[in-house]
C-alpha positions in Angstrom: 1.3 -1.6 15.3 3.3 0.7 13.0 3.4 4.4 12.9 5.5 5.9 10.1 6.1 9.6 9.4 7.4 10.7 6.1 9.0 13.9 5.0 11.2 15.7 2.6 14.6 14.7 3.8 17.8 16.7 3.2 20.9 15.2 1.5 24.0 17.3 1.3 22.8 20.8 1.7 19.2 21.4 0.7 18.2 24.9 1.7 16.0 27.9 1.1 17.8 31.1 0.0 18.3 33.5 2.9 17.4 30.8 5.5 19.6 30.0 8.5 21.0 26.5 8.2 22.6 24.1 10.7 24.6 21.4 9.0 25.4 18.3 11.1 28.2 16.8 9.2 31.4 17.6 11.0 29.1 19.6 13.3 29.5 22.6 10.9 26.9 25.4 11.1 25.7 27.1 7.9 24.3 30.6 7.8 23.5 32.1 4.4 26.6 31.4 2.3 29.1 31.3 5.2 30.3 28.2 7.1 30.9 28.7 10.8 32.9 26.6 13.2 31.2 24.3 15.6 30.2 26.0 18.8 29.7 29.4 17.3 26.3 30.9 17.4 24.6 33.7 15.4 21.4 35.3 16.2 20.0 36.0 12.8 16.8 38.0 11.9 15.9 38.5 8.3 19.1 39.9 6.6 20.4 41.4 9.9 23.0 39.7 12.2 22.2 40.7 15.8 24.9 38.8 17.7 27.9 36.6 17.1 29.4 34.6 19.9 30.0 31.2 21.5 27.1 29.0 22.4 26.2 25.4 23.3 24.4 23.6 20.5 22.5 20.5 21.5 21.6 18.2 18.7 18.9 15.5 18.8 20.4 12.0 19.3 19.0 10.7 16.0 20.9 13.0 13.7 23.8 11.6 11.7 26.6 13.1 9.7 24.7 13.6 6.5 21.7 15.4 7.8 20.8 19.1 7.4 18.5 21.0 9.8 16.4 23.6 8.2 13.3 25.6 9.1 11.4 25.1 5.9 12.5 21.9 4.2 9.2 21.5 2.2 9.9 24.8 0.5 13.5 24.2 -0.2 14.5 24.9 -3.8 18.3 25.5 -3.8 21.0 22.9 -3.4 24.6 23.5 -2.2 27.6 21.9 -0.7 30.7 22.7 1.4 33.3 20.5 3.1 35.6 22.8 5.1 34.9 25.1 8.0 35.0 28.7 6.8 34.4 27.8 3.1 31.8 29.7 1.1 28.9 27.4 0.3 28.5 26.8 -3.4 24.9 27.1 -4.2 23.5 25.6 -7.4 20.0 25.9 -8.9 20.6 24.1 -12.1 18.6 21.2 -13.5 21.9 19.3 -14.0 22.8 19.3 -10.3 19.4 18.3 -9.2 19.3 15.5 -11.8 22.7 14.3 -10.6 21.4 14.2 -7.0 18.7 11.9 -8.0 21.3 9.2 -8.7 22.1 9.1 -5.0 20.3 6.6 -2.7 17.4 9.0 -1.9 15.7 7.3 1.0 16.9 7.8 4.6 15.2 6.4 7.7 15.4 6.2 11.5 13.5 4.2 14.1 12.6 4.8 17.8 13.3 2.4 20.6 10.8 0.3 22.6 10.3 2.8 25.4 7.1 3.9 27.2 6.7 6.9 29.6 4.1 8.3 31.9 5.3 11.9 31.1 6.2 13.5 27.8 9.9 12.9 26.9 11.9 15.8 25.3 14.5 13.4 23.7 13.7 10.4 21.6 15.1 7.0 22.6 16.6 5.9 19.3 16.9 2.3 18.0 18.2 3.2 14.6 19.8 6.6 13.8 19.3 8.2 10.4 20.8 5.8 7.9 21.0 4.7 4.4 19.0 1.5 3.5 21.4 -1.5 3.8 20.7 -5.1 4.5 21.8 -4.5 8.1 19.8 -1.3 8.7 16.6 -2.7 7.1 16.7 -5.8 9.3 14.4 -4.4 12.0 12.8 -1.6 10.1 9.1 -1.6 9.2 8.6 -3.3 5.8 5.4 -1.4 5.0 7.0 1.9 5.7 10.1 1.3 3.6 8.2 -0.4 0.7 5.8 2.6 0.7 8.8 4.9 0.2 10.3 2.6 -2.5 7.0 2.7 -4.3 6.4 6.4 -3.9 9.9 7.8 -4.5 10.1 7.3 -8.3 7.1 9.6 -8.6 8.9 12.4 -6.9 12.0 14.5 -7.7 13.4 14.8 -4.2 14.6 12.5 -1.4 12.3 11.0 1.3 12.9 10.6 5.0 11.1 8.0 7.1 10.6 7.7 10.8 9.3 4.5 12.3 7.7 4.6 15.7 6.0 1.3 16.3 5.2 -1.4 18.9 3.1 -4.4 18.0 0.0 -5.4 20.0 -0.6 -1.9 21.4 -3.8 0.1 21.7 -4.8 3.4 20.1 -5.0 4.9 23.6 -1.3 4.4 24.1 -0.5 6.6 21.1 -3.1 9.3 21.9 -2.3 12.6 23.5 -4.4 13.6 26.6 -6.6 15.9 24.5 -7.7 12.9 22.4 -8.1 10.6 25.4 -10.4 13.1 27.0 -12.5 13.6 23.9 -13.8 10.0 23.8 -15.4 7.4 26.1 -13.0 5.5 28.4 -11.9 2.1 27.3 -10.4 -0.5 29.7 -8.1 -3.2 28.1 -7.1 -6.5 29.7 -3.7 -7.6 30.6 -1.0 -6.5 28.2 -0.1 -9.4 25.8 3.2 -10.7 24.7 3.6 -10.1 21.0 6.1 -11.0 18.3 7.1 -8.4 15.7 8.1 -9.8 12.3 10.3 -8.0 9.7 9.6 -9.1 6.1 13.0 -7.9 4.7 15.1 -10.1 6.9 12.7 -12.6 8.4 13.9 -11.4 11.8 11.8 -11.5 14.9 11.9 -9.0 17.8 10.2 -9.5 21.1 9.4 -6.5 23.2 8.8 -7.3 26.8 5.2 -6.1 26.7 2.7 -4.2 24.6 1.5 -1.1 26.3 -2.2 -0.2 26.5 -2.2 2.6 29.0 -3.3 6.0 27.7 -0.5 8.3 26.5 2.5 6.1 27.3 3.7 5.8 23.7 2.6 9.2 22.7 4.8 10.5 25.5 7.9 8.4 24.5 7.6 7.8 20.7 5.6 10.7 19.3 6.0 13.8 21.5 9.8 13.9 21.1 9.2 14.2 17.3 6.7 17.0 17.3 9.2 19.7 16.4 10.1 17.9 13.2 8.7 19.1 9.9 6.8 16.1 8.6 4.9 15.7 5.3 2.5 13.0 6.4 1.9 10.0 8.6 1.0 6.3 8.1 -1.0 4.4 10.7 -1.4 0.6 10.9 -3.1 -0.4 14.1 -6.5 -1.8 15.4 -6.3 -5.4 16.4 -6.0 -4.6 20.1 -9.1 -2.4 20.0 -11.3 -5.0 18.2 -13.2 -5.6 21.4 -14.2 -1.9 21.6 -15.2 -1.1 18.1 -18.0 1.4 19.0 -15.5 3.7 20.7 -12.8 3.4 18.0 -14.4 5.8 15.6 -14.2 8.7 18.1 -10.7 7.6 19.0 -9.5 7.6 15.4 -10.9 11.0 14.7 -9.5 12.4 17.9 -6.0 11.0 17.3 -5.8 12.3 13.7 -7.1 15.7 14.8 -4.7 16.1 17.7 -1.7 14.8 15.9 -2.2 17.3 13.2 -2.8 20.1 15.7 0.3 19.4 17.8 2.7 18.7 15.0 1.7 22.0 13.4 1.9 23.9 16.7 5.3 22.5 17.9 6.9 23.0 14.4 5.8 26.6 14.4 3.5 26.0 11.5 6.0 24.2 9.3 4.1 20.9 9.4 0.8 21.4 7.7 -2.3 21.7 10.0 -4.0 19.1 7.8 -1.0 17.0 6.9 -1.9 13.8 4.9 -2.7 10.8 7.1 -2.8 7.3 5.6 -3.9 4.2 7.3 -4.3 0.4 6.7 -7.6 -1.4 7.4 -7.2 -4.6 9.3 -6.1 -7.6 7.2 -7.8 -10.9 7.3 -6.7 -13.1 10.2 -8.5 -16.4 10.9 -9.1 -19.1 8.3 -12.8 -19.5 9.3 -16.2 -17.9 8.8 -16.3 -16.0 12.1 -17.5 -12.4 12.3 -15.6 -11.3 15.4 -14.7 -7.6 16.0 -12.6 -7.0 13.0 -15.4 -6.0 10.5 -16.8 -3.4 12.9 -13.3 -2.1 13.7 -12.6 -1.7 10.0 -15.7 0.3 9.7 -14.8 2.4 12.7 -11.4 3.1 11.2 -13.2 5.1 8.6 -15.2 7.1 11.2 -18.2 5.0 10.0 -18.1 6.2 6.4 -16.5 3.2 4.8 -14.1 5.2 2.7 -11.4 7.9 3.0 -11.1 10.8 2.8 -14.5 11.7 4.3 -16.1 14.6 6.2 -14.8 13.4 9.5 -11.3 12.3 8.3 -10.4 14.9 5.7 -7.1 14.6 3.8 -6.8 10.9 4.7 -6.4 7.8 2.6 -6.8 4.1 3.3 -5.3 0.8 2.1 -7.9 -2.0 2.2 -6.2 -5.2 3.4 -9.0 -7.6 4.3 -8.3 -9.6 1.1 -4.7 -10.2 2.0 -4.8 -13.0 4.7 -1.8 -15.1 5.3 -3.1 -18.1 7.2 0.2 -20.0 7.1 2.5 -17.1 8.2 5.3 -18.6 10.3 5.1 -15.4 12.4 1.4 -15.7 13.2 -1.4 -14.9 10.7 -1.8 -11.5 12.5 1.4 -10.6 10.6 0.5 -11.3 6.9 3.5 -11.2 4.6 1.9 -9.4 1.7 3.5 -6.1 2.6 4.1 -5.1 -1.1 0.4 -5.0 -1.8 -0.3 -2.9 1.3 2.5 -0.5 0.4 1.4 -0.1 -3.2 -2.2 0.6 -2.1 -1.0 3.2 0.3 1.1 4.7 -2.4 -1.9 5.2 -4.7 -3.7 7.0 -1.9 -0.7 9.2 -1.1 -0.2 10.2 -4.8 -3.9 11.2 -5.1 -4.5 12.8 -1.7 -1.1 14.0 -0.6 0.5 14.9 -3.9 -2.6 15.9 -5.9 -2.3 13.4 -8.7 -6.0 13.4 -9.6 -5.5 10.9 -12.4 -4.5 8.2 -9.9 -7.3 5.8 -8.9 -6.8 5.0 -5.3 -10.2 3.7 -4.0 -12.0 0.4 -4.8 -15.6 0.4 -5.8 -18.1 1.8 -3.3 -22.0 1.5 -3.3 -23.8 4.6 -4.6 -27.4 3.3 -4.9 -29.8 0.4 -4.3 -32.9 -0.9 -6.1 -35.1 -3.8 -4.9 -37.3 -6.1 -7.1 -39.8 -7.6 -4.8 -41.1 -9.9 -7.5 -37.7 -11.5 -8.1 -36.5 -11.0 -4.5 -33.4 -9.3 -5.7 -31.4 -6.2 -4.7 -29.3 -4.4 -7.3 -26.3 -2.4 -6.0 -24.9 0.4 -8.1 -21.2 1.3 -7.6 -19.6 4.7 -8.0 -22.6 6.1 -9.9 -21.9 3.7 -12.7 -18.4 5.1 -13.4 -16.2 2.1 -12.2 -16.0 -1.1 -14.3 -16.3 -4.1 -11.9 -14.4 -7.3 -11.7 -16.5 -10.0 -9.9 -14.4 -12.8 -8.5 -16.9 -14.6 -6.2 -20.6 -14.9 -5.7 -20.3 -14.8 -2.0 -19.8 -12.0 0.6 -23.1 -10.1 0.7 -25.7 -10.5 3.4 -29.0 -8.8 4.1 -30.8 -8.0 7.3 -34.5 -9.1 6.9 -37.4 -6.9 8.1 -38.2 -7.4 11.8 -34.7 -8.5 12.6 -32.2 -6.6 14.8 -29.4 -5.6 12.4 -26.6 -5.8 14.9 -23.2 -7.4 14.2 -24.1 -10.6 16.0 -27.8 -10.8 15.1 -28.8 -13.2 12.2 -28.0 -11.9 8.7 -29.1 -13.8 5.7 -26.7 -14.8 2.9 -27.4 -12.9 -0.4 -25.5 -14.6 -3.2 -24.7 -12.7 -6.4 -27.1 -13.7 -9.2 -25.9 -11.3 -11.8 -23.8 -8.3 -12.6 -22.9 -5.8 -15.3 -20.2 -3.2 -15.8 -21.1 -1.2 -12.7 -24.0 -3.1 -10.9 -24.2 -6.2 -8.8 -27.5 -8.0 -8.2 -27.9 -10.2 -5.1 -30.8 -12.5 -4.1 -32.6 -11.9 -0.8 -34.9 -15.0 -1.2 -33.6 -16.1 2.2 -35.8 -13.4 3.7 -38.9 -15.2 2.6 -41.8 -12.8 2.6 -39.9 -10.2 4.5 -38.2 -7.2 2.9 -34.5 -6.5 3.4 -33.8 -3.5 5.5 -30.0 -3.8 5.8 -27.0 -4.9 3.6 -23.5 -5.7 4.5 -20.5 -6.9 2.5 -17.3 -8.7 3.5 -18.4 -8.7 7.1 -16.1 -11.4 8.4 -12.7 -11.4 10.2 -11.3 -13.0 7.0 -14.0 -12.5 4.3 -12.0 -14.2 1.5 -8.8 -15.9 0.5 -6.0 -14.0 -1.1 -7.4 -11.4 -3.5 -10.6 -13.5 -4.0 -13.3 -11.3 -2.4 -16.3 -10.6 -4.6 -15.9 -7.1 -5.9 -12.9 -5.4 -7.4 -12.3 -2.5 -9.7 -11.5 -3.9 -13.2 -9.1 -1.1 -14.0 -7.1 -0.7 -10.8 -7.4 -4.2 -9.3 -8.4 -2.5 -6.0 -10.9 -4.3 -3.7 -14.2 -2.9 -2.7 -14.0 -2.1 1.1 -16.2 -3.7 3.7 -19.6 -2.1 3.8 -22.7 -1.9 6.0 -26.0 -0.1 5.8 -29.1 -0.6 8.0 -31.4 1.7 6.1 -32.1 0.3 2.6 
């Protein structure tokens, strides 16, 4: 399981004019254009200084000597520097200085420790303090998180900061605040498993002693201490542990997103947006067989039963489909597929469109928009995206129909409906297997591993994005 927060990070001095700044280099404090010695404190309101004196300044354990604390980093527009206590800060607002800054290594990241707690922790246990990306610092950092930033950063004109807070094999309940827990049905998990975490950059393996499932224990230790941060968005990659409780997961996902947004916004005094962008990864393929299992229904529940994101129940969200990225021979268990670049690139497309307003970026695969049956030919034609998305058909398999008089449950009999034809935006499948009965339901890619690598049936021809899994029981 990976949770990643991303934000505008601050290199050198990145500040808003007239804002009070604390600079954590040599523990220098900035205010306006004056640099004060460490340990001095100014109570500053608007343009008026109310008090100057000595005070104790406690800094969070994860700050390093290149970080700047600022109230409104997302609105920062002025850059400046200073190196000596007492100096006047040189403030620049020129294109040349900003361009020069982009030549720096513009990604910073930190990671939290494997810690769980039954009560909210005020201070984060840190595994990796804020750092530059180096071979050593990347060794145990989330590959998806960093590759996402690598893919996203060239589209932006400012640095990015990443916070990894993860623990493999854990449940959504462990990451949920009490308000989210109380909003949904109670789920009881079995014994906490022993899980291996794999890092794609280094091939390293880390082995936490256990994988918490108990409600709130990772929210308390790995999310709550971060709430006062100003974040831009969050990435979520979890679900395997909840695959035996798919019916409840839709409520749990909605509640987690809602409460995270509410509490980050409240604790940051409104600096983190109340609807900050939330990206997530649908579960990847896992077993090299034809089993249904709980993964397909969990993938559907990840979308709050809509099949796509954003949607009315998960607004301002985006999703990376990963069911077509199985890694059956992964030396670190197939549950850890190594195709992280594809996941990160698909997340990046969603972030550019949803989080950064790039309306010209295609970030979703084809999605059904209409159905037409031909009883004489025993065929069902599926329209995608109202005819606007050119299709790339790579296989004739993957569709199934639920025949009339059948129960259309996940584990009831569904009948294979092979593709018999297609055009630019339509796919026609045969329901001859229903005999004289009419199809009342349709599902697509409803398997734990519906296809081999990038070989599912339906893709967008222009973007190479896969159609997500789909189910309807009311044709």
